[in-house]
C-alpha positions as CSV (number, residue, x, y, z in Angstrom):
1,X,-13.5,11.5,18.6
2,X,-13.7,11.2,14.8
3,X,-11.6,8.3,13.4
4,X,-9.3,8.8,10.5
5,X,-10.5,6.7,7.5
6,X,-7.8,4.6,5.7
7,X,-8.3,2.3,2.7
8,X,-5.4,-0.1,3.0
9,X,-4.6,-1.8,-0.3
10,X,-2.6,-5.1,-0.1
11,X,-1.8,-8.0,-2.3
12,X,0.9,-10.0,-4.0
13,X,3.8,-8.5,-5.8
14,X,2.7,-7.2,-9.2
15,X,-1.0,-7.2,-8.4
16,X,-1.3,-3.5,-9.2
17,X,-1.6,-2.0,-5.6
18,X,0.5,1.1,-6.3
19,X,-1.2,1.8,-9.7
20,X,-4.7,1.4,-8.2
21,X,-3.7,3.7,-5.3
22,X,-2.6,6.4,-7.8
23,X,-5.8,6.0,-9.7
24,X,-7.8,6.6,-6.6
25,X,-5.8,9.5,-5.4
26,X,-6.1,11.2,-8.8
27,X,-9.9,10.6,-8.9
28,X,-10.9,13.0,-6.2
29,X,-9.8,15.9,-4.0
30,X,-11.3,14.0,-1.1
31,X,-8.6,11.3,-1.2
32,X,-5.2,11.7,0.4
33,X,-2.3,9.5,-0.7
34,X,-0.3,8.0,2.2
35,X,3.4,8.1,1.4
36,X,5.4,5.7,3.5
37,X,9.1,6.0,4.5
38,X,11.8,3.5,3.7
39,X,15.5,3.1,4.1
40,X,15.9,0.9,1.1
41,X,17.6,2.3,-2.1
42,X,15.3,4.0,-4.6
43,X,14.4,1.9,-7.7
44,X,15.0,3.3,-11.2
45,X,11.4,4.4,-11.7
46,X,10.7,5.7,-8.2
47,X,10.6,9.4,-7.1
48,X,11.5,10.5,-3.6
49,X,8.5,12.0,-1.9
50,X,6.1,10.6,-4.4
51,X,6.6,6.8,-4.2
52,X,8.3,6.8,-0.8
53,X,10.2,9.1,1.5
54,X,13.7,7.6,1.1
55,X,15.4,8.3,4.5
56,X,18.4,7.2,6.4
57,X,18.4,4.6,9.2
58,X,18.9,7.4,11.7
59,X,16.0,9.4,10.4
60,X,13.8,6.3,10.5
61,X,14.8,5.5,14.1
62,X,14.0,9.1,15.1
63,X,10.5,8.8,13.7
64,X,9.9,5.6,15.5
65,X,11.2,7.0,18.8
66,X,9.2,10.2,18.5
67,X,6.0,8.1,18.0
68,X,5.4,9.4,14.5
69,X,5.2,5.9,13.0
70,X,1.8,4.2,12.9
71,X,3.5,0.9,11.9
72,X,7.1,-0.1,11.1
73,X,8.7,-3.2,9.8
74,X,12.0,-4.5,8.5
75,X,12.6,-6.5,5.4
76,X,16.1,-7.7,4.7
77,X,18.3,-4.9,5.9
78,X,15.7,-2.1,5.1
79,X,13.0,-0.5,7.2
80,X,9.5,0.6,6.1
81,X,7.0,2.6,8.0
82,X,4.0,4.8,7.8
83,X,4.2,8.2,9.5
84,X,1.1,9.5,11.3
85,X,1.9,12.9,9.8
86,X,1.1,11.5,6.3
87,X,-2.6,11.1,7.2
88,X,-5.2,13.8,6.6
89,X,-8.2,13.5,9.1
90,X,-10.5,15.4,6.7
91,X,-10.0,13.0,3.7
92,X,-10.1,9.3,2.8
93,X,-6.5,8.2,3.2
94,X,-5.3,5.5,0.7
95,X,-2.1,3.6,1.1
96,X,-0.4,0.3,0.2
97,X,0.5,-1.9,3.1
98,X,1.7,-5.4,4.0
99,X,-0.3,-7.8,6.2
100,X,1.7,-7.0,9.3
101,X,1.3,-3.3,8.8
102,X,-2.5,-3.6,8.4
103,X,-2.6,-5.7,11.7
104,X,-0.9,-2.8,13.5
105,X,-3.3,-0.2,12.0
106,X,-6.3,-2.3,13.0
107,X,-5.2,-2.0,16.6
108,X,-5.1,1.8,16.6
109,X,-8.3,3.2,18.0
110,X,-7.7,6.5,16.2
111,X,-8.2,4.8,12.8
112,X,-11.1,3.4,10.7
113,X,-9.2,0.8,8.6
114,X,-10.7,-0.9,5.6
115,X,-8.4,-3.6,4.2
116,X,-8.8,-4.3,0.5
117,X,-7.1,-7.3,-0.9
118,X,-6.1,-6.8,-4.6
119,X,-6.2,-10.1,-6.5
120,X,-4.6,-10.6,-9.9
121,X,-3.8,-13.6,-12.1
122,X,-0.3,-15.0,-11.6
123,X,0.7,-14.5,-15.3
124,X,-0.3,-10.9,-15.3
125,X,1.5,-10.3,-12.0
126,X,4.8,-11.9,-13.2
127,X,4.7,-9.9,-16.5
128,X,4.2,-6.7,-14.6
129,X,7.1,-7.4,-12.3
130,X,9.4,-8.2,-15.2
131,X,8.4,-5.1,-17.1
132,X,8.8,-2.6,-14.2
133,X,12.6,-2.1,-14.6
134,X,14.9,-2.1,-17.6
135,X,17.2,-4.8,-15.9
136,X,14.9,-6.7,-13.5
137,X,16.4,-8.8,-10.8
138,X,14.7,-12.1,-11.9
139,X,15.9,-14.0,-8.9
140,X,14.4,-11.5,-6.5
141,X,11.1,-11.4,-8.5
142,X,10.9,-15.2,-8.3
143,X,11.7,-15.2,-4.6
144,X,9.0,-12.6,-3.9
145,X,6.5,-14.5,-6.1
146,X,7.1,-17.8,-4.2
147,X,7.0,-16.0,-0.8
148,X,3.7,-14.5,-1.7
149,X,2.2,-18.0,-2.0
150,X,2.8,-18.4,1.8
151,X,2.3,-14.9,2.9
152,X,-1.2,-14.6,1.4
153,X,-2.4,-18.2,2.2
154,X,-4.2,-17.2,5.4
155,X,-5.0,-13.6,5.9
156,X,-5.6,-13.0,9.6
157,X,-8.3,-10.3,9.4
158,X,-11.5,-9.5,7.6
159,X,-11.0,-7.9,4.3
160,X,-12.7,-7.0,1.0
161,X,-11.4,-8.4,-2.3
162,X,-11.0,-6.5,-5.6
163,X,-10.0,-8.3,-8.7
164,X,-7.4,-6.4,-10.8
165,X,-7.2,-7.9,-14.2
166,X,-5.9,-6.6,-17.5
167,X,-8.7,-4.0,-18.0
168,X,-7.6,-0.9,-19.8
169,X,-10.2,1.5,-18.2
170,X,-8.9,2.6,-14.8
171,X,-12.3,4.0,-13.7
172,X,-13.6,0.6,-12.9
173,X,-11.9,0.5,-9.5
174,X,-13.5,3.8,-8.6
175,X,-16.9,2.4,-9.6
176,X,-16.3,-0.8,-7.6
177,X,-15.2,0.9,-4.4
178,X,-17.9,3.5,-4.7
179,X,-20.6,0.8,-5.1
180,X,-19.3,-0.8,-1.9
181,X,-19.5,2.5,0.0
182,X,-15.7,2.9,0.5
183,X,-15.4,6.2,-1.4
184,X,-18.0,8.2,0.4
185,X,-17.0,11.6,1.6
186,X,-15.6,11.9,5.2
187,X,-18.0,13.7,7.5
């Protein structure tokens, strides 16, 4: 059985995971964007069906019970998960995940999972988080920033690292991942 290929981008808040995922998706017709589901409220800049599928608790529970979720987690009072139906077996699937989500995906024999840790300087990350919204929740940004120090201290699986600095040319991530063999066409 052919395994479904997934590039899982992960990293601290503000490291540029979502932006890099969009660059990769827009770079080739051979790449499928994985769109996760969440029950949390939509942020000012987010679009339903593009950034996440914003669904109710009941809809989320139904997806879990039906076996459509590859992984699911809760954070605060919200749920997040990746539906199997968002994967394309004929393309390279790209998505943003947390560490626990990647651990679940790595256990699934149907998947060929390649974890890519996005690393970015702290100052750049903090500035990105502050500039994302017109009225940022500074307390929440600081909480997430400090929690990341613990969450990413000891990553429990093998992964590749990609440094995401303040470069202005977005094509460098495509060149980097192509040179490592991650963006080869799915057979």
